[in-house]
PATOR-518321 format. One line per 8 residues: number of its first residue (from 1); for each residue x, z, y of N, C-alpha, C. Coordinates in steps of 0.05 Angstrom, whole numbers, padded with zeros to 5 digits. Last residue first. Layout:
NUM) X Z Y X Z Y X Z Y; ...
***
This chain:
304) 00085 00368 -00117 00065 00366 -00136 00060 00344 -00147; 00123 00408 -00069 00125 00385 -00088 00100 00387 -00114; 00107 00420 -00003 00110 00425 -00032 00114 00400 -00042; 00135 00431 00070 00126 00418 00048 00121 00432 00018; 00126 00445 00142 00136 00453 00111 00120 00425 00096; 00069 00452 00184 00103 00444 00176 00101 00455 00149; 00009 00450 00188 00033 00473 00208 00061 00461 00202; 00000 00432 00124 -00016 00439 00155 00006 00457 00170
296) 00050 00400 00091 00039 00422 00088 00028 00425 00119; 00068 00339 00051 00069 00359 00075 00039 00379 00082; 00089 00334 -00009 00070 00332 00002 00071 00351 00027; 00123 00291 -00052 00131 00306 -00027 00106 00309 -00012; 00106 00290 -00120 00097 00274 -00094 00111 00297 -00076; 00156 00284 -00176 00138 00299 -00156 00128 00286 -00130; 00186 00253 -00203 00175 00269 -00220 00150 00281 -00202; 00214 00186 -00209 00197 00203 -00186 00180 00221 -00209
288) 00285 00188 -00230 00252 00187 -00235 00231 00199 -00218; 00341 00158 -00215 00325 00179 -00217 00301 00173 -00215; 00411 00146 -00228 00383 00133 -00236 00368 00166 -00232; 00462 00146 -00175 00441 00158 -00197 00420 00145 -00204; 00534 00128 -00170 00504 00126 -00172 00489 00142 -00189; 00587 00137 -00127 00575 00148 -00144 00541 00136 -00143; 00649 00098 -00112 00625 00111 -00107 00609 00125 -00131; 00703 00096 -00121 00695 00107 -00093 00668 00103 -00084
280) 00749 00121 -00173 00719 00117 -00162 00718 00116 -00137; 00817 00100 -00173 00796 00122 -00162 00771 00105 -00161; 00853 00073 -00221 00846 00072 -00193 00820 00090 -00193; 00881 00074 -00269 00892 00069 -00250 00876 00078 -00224; 00840 00072 -00309 00861 00089 -00310 00879 00095 -00287; 00803 00032 -00294 00795 00059 -00290 00815 00080 -00293; 00826 -00014 -00301 00831 -00004 -00278 00820 00025 -00277; 00820 -00018 -00362 00846 -00014 -00353 00842 00000 -00324
272) 00772 -00039 -00370 00770 -00016 -00369 00798 -00007 -00359; 00719 -00091 -00344 00752 -00088 -00348 00760 -00053 -00344; 00668 -00096 -00345 00681 -00100 -00372 00709 -00098 -00370; 00652 -00086 -00290 00651 -00058 -00312 00664 -00067 -00336; 00704 -00096 -00239 00677 -00103 -00257 00678 -00086 -00278; 00738 -00081 -00206 00719 -00065 -00203 00698 -00071 -00226; 00777 -00119 -00208 00784 -00095 -00217 00758 -00077 -00222; 00767 -00166 -00174 00755 -00165 -00203 00760 -00138 -00223
264) 00794 -00157 -00130 00771 -00142 -00126 00754 -00145 -00157; 00839 -00190 -00146 00845 -00162 -00146 00817 -00148 -00147; 00833 -00249 -00188 00825 -00239 -00164 00826 -00206 -00164; 00869 -00296 -00221 00856 -00267 -00221 00855 -00253 -00192; 00905 -00337 -00215 00877 -00341 -00218 00859 -00326 -00230; 00967 -00300 -00225 00950 -00326 -00215 00921 -00328 -00230; 00961 -00231 -00216 00964 -00255 -00236 00952 -00278 -00223; 00948 -00183 -00194 00955 -00200 -00180 00962 -00227 -00194
256) 00944 -00146 -00241 00923 -00153 -00225 00923 -00173 -00205; 00996 -00144 -00260 00974 -00153 -00275 00950 -00163 -00261; 01017 -00113 -00219 01024 -00142 -00226 01012 -00155 -00243; 00993 -00065 -00222 00988 -00081 -00199 00998 -00116 -00205; 01015 -00046 -00268 00985 -00052 -00265 00984 -00069 -00243; 01074 -00039 -00251 01061 -00056 -00271 01030 -00068 -00275; 01063 -00002 -00215 01073 -00031 -00208 01062 -00051 -00229; 01047 00041 -00250 01030 00031 -00228 01044 -00002 -00218
248) 01095 00045 -00280 01073 00041 -00297 01052 00027 -00274; 01132 00066 -00231 01134 00040 -00244 01113 00029 -00259; 01099 00115 -00221 01104 00090 -00204 01111 00068 -00211; 01114 00140 -00264 01085 00133 -00266 01086 00109 -00242; 01172 00143 -00271 01161 00126 -00286 01130 00125 -00280; 01180 00174 -00213 01190 00143 -00215 01176 00129 -00242; 01132 00200 -00176 01146 00207 -00202 01154 00173 -00208; 01062 00182 -00150 01086 00200 -00150 01101 00204 -00182
240) 01026 00156 -00153 01035 00149 -00129 01056 00171 -00130; 00989 00170 -00195 01004 00150 -00200 01020 00138 -00175; 00958 00212 -00182 00980 00220 -00204 00996 00196 -00204; 00917 00202 -00148 00938 00205 -00139 00960 00202 -00156; 00897 00126 -00165 00890 00156 -00167 00923 00165 -00161; 00888 00083 -00111 00898 00093 -00131 00899 00120 -00139; 00857 00046 -00073 00846 00074 -00079 00862 00075 -00107; 00857 -00009 -00067 00873 00008 -00048 00866 00032 -00053
232) 00830 -00033 -00110 00863 -00027 -00113 00874 -00016 -00091; 00782 00004 -00132 00792 -00016 -00112 00818 -00012 -00114; 00717 00011 -00163 00747 00016 -00165 00768 -00004 -00151; 00663 00032 -00168 00674 00025 -00141 00707 00025 -00139; 00633 00086 -00197 00644 00060 -00195 00660 00053 -00169; 00605 00132 -00238 00620 00123 -00221 00632 00095 -00222; 00534 00156 -00259 00557 00148 -00265 00573 00134 -00236; 00480 00190 -00285 00494 00189 -00259 00526 00181 -00271
224) 00413 00195 -00297 00436 00186 -00305 00452 00184 -00280; 00365 00226 -00288 00365 00220 -00312 00399 00206 -00316; 00337 00271 -00239 00364 00250 -00244 00362 00251 -00269; 00276 00269 -00215 00286 00277 -00237 00311 00259 -00238; 00248 00280 -00147 00262 00269 -00164 00274 00280 -00190; 00243 00311 -00104 00220 00310 -00126 00228 00287 -00145; 00278 00332 -00072 00263 00317 -00057 00241 00303 -00082; 00312 00360 -00105 00298 00380 -00081 00281 00356 -00068
216) 00340 00318 -00128 00322 00339 -00148 00305 00353 -00127; 00374 00295 -00092 00348 00280 -00105 00326 00301 -00118; 00410 00333 -00072 00393 00319 -00055 00366 00311 -00075; 00426 00348 -00127 00413 00363 -00111 00395 00363 -00092; 00460 00306 -00135 00432 00313 -00152 00414 00333 -00138; 00490 00302 -00099 00472 00285 -00101 00449 00292 -00119; 00524 00346 -00107 00509 00347 -00081 00490 00324 -00081; 00549 00343 -00158 00527 00360 -00151 00511 00361 -00129
208) 00580 00291 -00151 00555 00295 -00164 00538 00314 -00166; 00586 00280 -00082 00595 00283 -00107 00573 00288 -00121; 00588 00243 -00019 00574 00257 -00039 00591 00259 -00066; 00588 00240 00057 00594 00233 00034 00585 00255 00009; 00564 00221 00118 00569 00239 00101 00577 00228 00076; 00565 00180 00154 00557 00205 00166 00562 00223 00147; 00586 00117 00165 00587 00136 00143 00585 00165 00160; 00568 00097 00229 00579 00087 00203 00570 00109 00179
200) 00558 00092 00295 00545 00105 00273 00558 00084 00240; 00598 00067 00330 00588 00093 00331 00578 00106 00311; 00658 00024 00314 00624 00025 00311 00622 00062 00319; 00706 00013 00308 00693 00002 00328 00664 00007 00331; 00754 00068 00296 00737 00052 00288 00717 00041 00302; 00801 00091 00312 00802 00064 00312 00776 00050 00305; 00799 00144 00318 00820 00135 00302 00819 00106 00297; 00759 00155 00349 00782 00171 00360 00805 00157 00344
192) 00716 00143 00322 00722 00120 00340 00750 00131 00352; 00717 00147 00248 00725 00164 00276 00725 00140 00296; 00723 00132 00198 00703 00123 00212 00698 00135 00244; 00764 00157 00169 00760 00132 00180 00748 00120 00194; 00749 00207 00158 00767 00204 00183 00763 00179 00191; 00718 00219 00107 00708 00211 00134 00724 00200 00156; 00737 00204 00048 00749 00220 00071 00737 00207 00093; 00690 00214 -00007 00703 00197 00011 00715 00217 00040
184) 00660 00223 -00053 00683 00240 -00043 00702 00226 -00020; 00631 00163 -00059 00645 00190 -00077 00666 00201 -00067; 00579 00136 -00023 00605 00141 -00031 00610 00164 -00045; 00524 00118 -00065 00533 00130 -00042 00563 00128 -00048; 00464 00091 -00094 00493 00080 -00095 00502 00098 -00066; 00402 00103 -00125 00419 00108 -00108 00448 00103 -00112; 00347 00085 -00154 00370 00081 -00159 00387 00081 -00136; 00280 00111 -00176 00301 00106 -00151 00329 00108 -00161
176) 00226 00094 -00212 00253 00099 -00210 00271 00086 -00188; 00156 00122 -00224 00173 00099 -00211 00202 00111 -00213; 00127 00164 -00230 00146 00154 -00251 00162 00128 -00246; 00077 00140 -00186 00086 00161 -00199 00102 00148 -00222; 00117 00088 -00138 00094 00100 -00150 00099 00119 -00174; 00152 00099 -00071 00146 00092 -00105 00123 00109 -00119; 00144 00119 -00020 00139 00091 -00031 00139 00086 -00058; 00152 00173 -00023 00127 00166 -00020 00121 00140 -00026
168) 00213 00169 -00030 00190 00191 -00056 00163 00177 -00046; 00229 00150 00010 00229 00139 -00011 00214 00145 -00034; 00207 00188 00050 00199 00160 00053 00198 00144 00024; 00242 00232 00036 00210 00233 00038 00203 00203 00035; 00294 00213 00047 00282 00213 00019 00254 00220 00012; 00286 00203 00101 00299 00181 00080 00288 00190 00055; 00278 00255 00122 00265 00233 00123 00266 00205 00105; 00328 00275 00097 00303 00286 00087 00283 00266 00094
160) 00371 00253 00131 00365 00252 00103 00344 00256 00090; 00372 00221 00186 00353 00241 00178 00349 00238 00144; 00408 00177 00196 00408 00200 00216 00396 00227 00198; 00439 00140 00143 00417 00150 00153 00420 00176 00178; 00483 00127 00114 00486 00125 00141 00458 00134 00157; 00484 00147 00061 00508 00159 00081 00502 00150 00108; 00443 00120 00043 00442 00145 00045 00459 00159 00064; 00463 00068 00032 00444 00073 00052 00440 00104 00059
152) 00484 00040 -00018 00498 00049 00013 00483 00051 00036; 00433 00012 -00042 00457 00014 -00044 00465 00023 -00016; 00377 00028 -00070 00388 00035 -00048 00416 00038 -00048; 00316 00008 -00100 00339 00009 -00101 00358 00016 -00073; 00252 00031 -00134 00270 00026 -00103 00299 00029 -00111; 00206 00006 -00172 00231 00014 -00169 00242 00006 -00140; 00149 00004 -00158 00158 00012 -00181 00190 00022 -00187; 00114 00017 -00101 00135 00003 -00117 00145 00016 -00138
144) 00076 00044 -00075 00084 00011 -00068 00093 -00002 -00090; 00064 00090 -00048 00061 00085 -00074 00060 00062 -00082; 00068 00065 00014 00052 00088 00005 00052 00079 -00031; 00109 00043 00068 00091 00037 00041 00086 00069 00030; 00145 00032 00113 00116 00034 00116 00106 00030 00088; 00189 00087 00120 00184 00062 00105 00155 00063 00102; 00227 00124 00158 00199 00113 00154 00189 00091 00141; 00281 00112 00140 00268 00141 00146 00240 00141 00146
136) 00292 00060 00146 00291 00075 00116 00283 00100 00123; 00255 00019 00189 00277 00040 00181 00273 00053 00158; 00249 -00052 00179 00236 -00030 00181 00258 -00008 00177; 00234 -00118 00166 00253 -00099 00187 00234 -00072 00189; 00233 -00148 00106 00215 -00130 00128 00237 -00115 00140; 00229 -00210 00066 00245 -00190 00083 00224 -00172 00103; 00212 -00221 00000 00198 -00212 00028 00211 -00195 00046; 00230 -00272 -00047 00237 -00250 -00025 00221 -00243 -00004
128) 00213 -00310 -00070 00215 -00289 -00088 00219 -00266 -00068; 00254 -00361 -00038 00231 -00354 -00062 00235 -00326 -00070; 00260 -00352 00029 00272 -00352 00004 00257 -00346 -00020; 00240 -00351 00081 00234 -00370 00061 00249 -00370 00038; 00290 -00303 00108 00267 -00318 00111 00258 -00340 00096; 00340 -00289 00101 00326 -00288 00080 00297 -00300 00083; 00367 -00284 00153 00373 -00311 00137 00355 -00308 00106; 00337 -00240 00172 00333 -00272 00182 00343 -00296 00166
120) 00367 -00199 00159 00339 -00205 00146 00332 -00237 00149; 00415 -00194 00188 00415 -00201 00156 00390 -00211 00145; 00390 -00197 00241 00414 -00216 00236 00414 -00223 00205; 00366 -00140 00242 00351 -00166 00241 00372 -00186 00234; 00372 -00086 00210 00386 -00109 00224 00373 -00133 00221; 00348 -00048 00175 00342 -00046 00204 00351 -00060 00215; 00313 -00081 00114 00330 -00069 00130 00328 -00065 00159; 00289 -00095 00055 00281 -00076 00077 00316 -00076 00088
112) 00253 -00138 00013 00282 -00130 00023 00276 -00116 00050; 00222 -00141 -00049 00216 -00133 -00018 00247 -00124 -00003; 00222 -00189 -00091 00232 -00166 -00085 00229 -00163 -00052; 00185 -00216 -00148 00190 -00210 -00127 00207 -00181 -00116; 00203 -00218 -00211 00187 -00234 -00200 00186 -00233 -00166; 00267 -00212 -00242 00247 -00198 -00219 00238 -00215 -00210; 00310 -00231 -00274 00282 -00234 -00282 00257 -00219 -00259; 00359 -00227 -00249 00355 -00211 -00274 00325 -00212 -00284
104) 00358 -00260 -00209 00370 -00268 -00226 00367 -00255 -00254; 00330 -00220 -00175 00317 -00244 -00185 00329 -00256 -00204; 00380 -00182 -00167 00350 -00177 -00184 00336 -00199 -00190; 00416 -00218 -00151 00421 -00209 -00171 00393 -00199 -00183; 00395 -00223 -00097 00394 -00244 -00113 00402 -00233 -00141; 00392 -00166 -00085 00371 -00186 -00078 00370 -00205 -00101; 00452 -00160 -00072 00434 -00146 -00092 00407 -00160 -00101; 00466 -00193 -00030 00474 -00196 -00057 00462 -00183 -00078
96) 00443 -00189 00020 00422 -00202 00001 00440 -00209 -00030; 00471 -00169 00066 00474 -00201 00061 00458 -00207 00034; 00425 -00118 00073 00445 -00133 00079 00447 -00162 00077; 00392 -00083 00052 00394 -00102 00031 00417 -00120 00044; 00367 -00032 00052 00390 -00036 00059 00402 -00062 00045; 00331 -00027 -00015 00335 -00011 00020 00358 -00018 00026; 00288 -00067 -00043 00313 -00062 -00036 00319 -00052 -00012; 00237 -00055 -00085 00240 -00058 -00059 00275 -00054 -00057
88) 00193 -00086 -00136 00217 -00076 -00127 00219 -00078 -00099; 00139 -00087 -00185 00148 -00086 -00154 00174 -00073 -00152; 00157 -00113 -00251 00163 -00090 -00234 00152 -00101 -00201; 00149 -00152 -00292 00132 -00155 -00263 00129 -00131 -00250; 00183 -00099 -00338 00171 -00129 -00330 00150 -00128 -00310; 00229 -00059 -00305 00201 -00066 -00320 00194 -00090 -00319; 00297 -00060 -00307 00275 -00071 -00298 00246 -00077 -00310; 00348 -00013 -00306 00326 -00021 -00316 00302 -00034 -00299
80) 00419 -00020 -00283 00393 -00012 -00278 00369 -00027 -00301; 00462 -00045 -00294 00460 -00018 -00300 00429 -00010 -00300; 00471 -00097 -00265 00471 -00096 -00300 00462 -00069 -00310; 00465 -00076 -00220 00442 -00091 -00225 00441 -00091 -00258; 00516 -00057 -00212 00492 -00039 -00203 00471 -00054 -00220; 00555 -00100 -00219 00555 -00079 -00240 00526 -00061 -00231; 00537 -00137 -00183 00533 -00141 -00212 00538 -00123 -00230; 00553 -00104 -00141 00523 -00116 -00147 00513 -00126 -00168
72) 00609 -00106 -00144 00593 -00080 -00143 00562 -00079 -00151; 00621 -00163 -00145 00621 -00145 -00161 00606 -00118 -00163; 00602 -00169 -00086 00588 -00181 -00101 00593 -00171 -00132; 00641 -00135 -00059 00610 -00128 -00055 00598 -00142 -00078; 00688 -00162 -00076 00680 -00135 -00087 00655 -00127 -00083; 00678 -00209 -00049 00684 -00214 -00077 00675 -00184 -00089; 00680 -00194 00006 00650 -00207 -00010 00661 -00202 -00039; 00709 -00140 00036 00712 -00167 00023 00692 -00176 00003
64) 00675 -00133 00098 00683 -00119 00070 00688 -00145 00053; 00657 -00161 00140 00672 -00132 00150 00682 -00120 00122; 00664 -00220 00148 00663 -00205 00128 00679 -00176 00134; 00652 -00248 00202 00683 -00246 00193 00683 -00235 00170; 00601 -00258 00215 00616 -00278 00227 00649 -00270 00213; 00572 -00215 00184 00566 -00243 00177 00585 -00270 00191; 00595 -00178 00210 00596 -00179 00179 00593 -00211 00170; 00578 -00178 00260 00613 -00179 00259 00609 -00182 00225
56) 00520 -00173 00254 00537 -00194 00264 00565 -00204 00258; 00524 -00121 00230 00509 -00142 00216 00532 -00170 00226; 00542 -00091 00276 00557 -00094 00246 00547 -00117 00235; 00500 -00099 00315 00526 -00112 00316 00546 -00108 00293; 00460 -00079 00285 00456 -00102 00293 00487 -00120 00297; 00480 -00026 00287 00480 -00042 00261 00473 -00062 00261; 00470 -00011 00348 00495 -00011 00325 00499 -00023 00298; 00421 -00018 00348 00443 -00040 00360 00467 -00043 00349
48) 00400 00022 00326 00393 00000 00314 00415 -00019 00328; 00422 00062 00354 00427 00059 00321 00423 00036 00313; 00401 00056 00406 00429 00052 00401 00439 00050 00371; 00347 00069 00389 00353 00038 00399 00386 00040 00397; 00345 00118 00375 00339 00097 00359 00350 00075 00367; 00368 00145 00425 00382 00146 00408 00375 00124 00379; 00319 00128 00454 00348 00117 00466 00364 00122 00442; 00257 00101 00433 00280 00125 00434 00303 00112 00440
40) 00229 00052 00425 00237 00063 00448 00255 00084 00454; 00225 00042 00369 00231 00022 00388 00235 00027 00415; 00216 00094 00346 00238 00073 00336 00243 00056 00349; 00167 00106 00371 00192 00120 00376 00215 00107 00369; 00135 00064 00358 00145 00066 00383 00161 00077 00382; 00159 00041 00288 00145 00055 00308 00150 00059 00336; 00168 -00022 00257 00180 -00004 00270 00161 00018 00292; 00166 -00078 00226 00146 -00050 00224 00166 -00026 00233
32) 00162 -00138 00228 00179 -00118 00245 00157 -00097 00245; 00163 -00198 00186 00151 -00165 00202 00165 -00148 00214; 00196 -00260 00208 00191 -00235 00192 00174 -00209 00203; 00205 -00294 00245 00194 -00304 00217 00191 -00282 00196; 00223 -00277 00283 00240 -00294 00270 00235 -00303 00249; 00179 -00225 00287 00202 -00237 00301 00222 -00250 00277; 00113 -00205 00288 00126 -00216 00279 00156 -00234 00291; 00096 -00131 00291 00095 -00158 00308 00114 -00172 00285
24) 00039 -00080 00295 00069 -00088 00286 00071 -00122 00301; 00015 -00030 00335 00010 -00059 00325 00044 -00063 00318; -00026 00032 00335 -00006 00014 00336 -00004 -00017 00329; -00070 00059 00337 -00071 00036 00356 -00046 00020 00357; -00089 00097 00299 -00072 00098 00326 -00074 00079 00345; -00128 00069 00261 -00124 00097 00268 -00112 00105 00296; -00118 00013 00258 -00144 00026 00272 -00144 00052 00277; -00053 -00022 00267 -00073 00005 00254 -00095 00013 00269
16) -00038 -00090 00244 -00050 -00071 00260 -00067 -00045 00251; -00025 -00130 00210 -00007 -00106 00219 -00019 -00088 00249; -00061 -00167 00189 -00050 -00170 00218 -00034 -00152 00228; -00078 -00136 00149 -00063 -00158 00140 -00048 -00167 00172; -00078 -00064 00175 -00091 -00093 00166 -00069 -00110 00164; -00048 -00006 00137 -00048 -00025 00158 -00063 -00048 00155; -00069 00062 00136 -00070 00036 00121 -00067 00013 00142; -00031 00112 00167 -00056 00101 00160 -00054 00072 00149
8) 00017 00133 00182 00009 00128 00159 -00012 00121 00143; 00030 00130 00240 00010 00155 00229 00006 00151 00203; 00076 00093 00239 00071 00116 00265 00056 00141 00255; 00076 00058 00210 00101 00074 00206 00100 00094 00230; 00017 00046 00164 00028 00046 00200 00053 00063 00199; 00028 00012 00103 00025 00035 00118 00029 00037 00150; 00011 -00019 00043 00029 -00016 00066 00016 00000 00091; 00019 00004 -00025 -00002 -00002 00000 00019 -00001 00028
***
């Protein structure tokens, strides 16, 4: 069910809310479902402008290695379960790597949600894809999806609680939420004092206990967790000290850089040797919606 991002009443097909008068719009051929606060608040505007800038820079010159992102998407898609004819939402779809993988896996349709228009505009008209510009903290859906995937989103949102509430509300009972986040990341690299060109980037990082706690407290039952994202720029510390260990690591690097082999392929699941030498950079959880998060009159919530 598509709902008003301002008051959560059911939206008309014309993107109008009869309860509060909010109206959506279409921009560059796709629906824009942002509340008045998200459109007018100074912090929200700055946040959106920041990610529009990142999207433009990424489309112009690749903020990250595309081969690495493609491989991460392949690993992620291979590990998730897709029920037949499932309604799927990809939150933070970016360049659409995961969207295309989901469709190749047999998904009939994917709703691609992002806050950056430059990314979404490229998906308009693609078969099987419905791009929607919306804030992950106020997803305009209620019990609409069987599967929600969110890769590299939870570390970016301003309000974690709002995002988890929105994801819970958007999932049907028993639906699955697949989440990928940075694993024990050093956040210094995102400081403008140290050269980061963007105001908002990664605001937090996770390990197993923290990710499990965040999901379970939001009404999800975590069924699986696994590590991924093995990068050549992230060796395990044990291989950076000691003569013999350093020589073994150089041998491993030489194997990675053989002709016709791309170093970013070290992260593919079919290769086991990189996991001996490289640190994981992301953690993924598969969580089932166990309870609804229900707001209480006067504030607060309960699970049920």
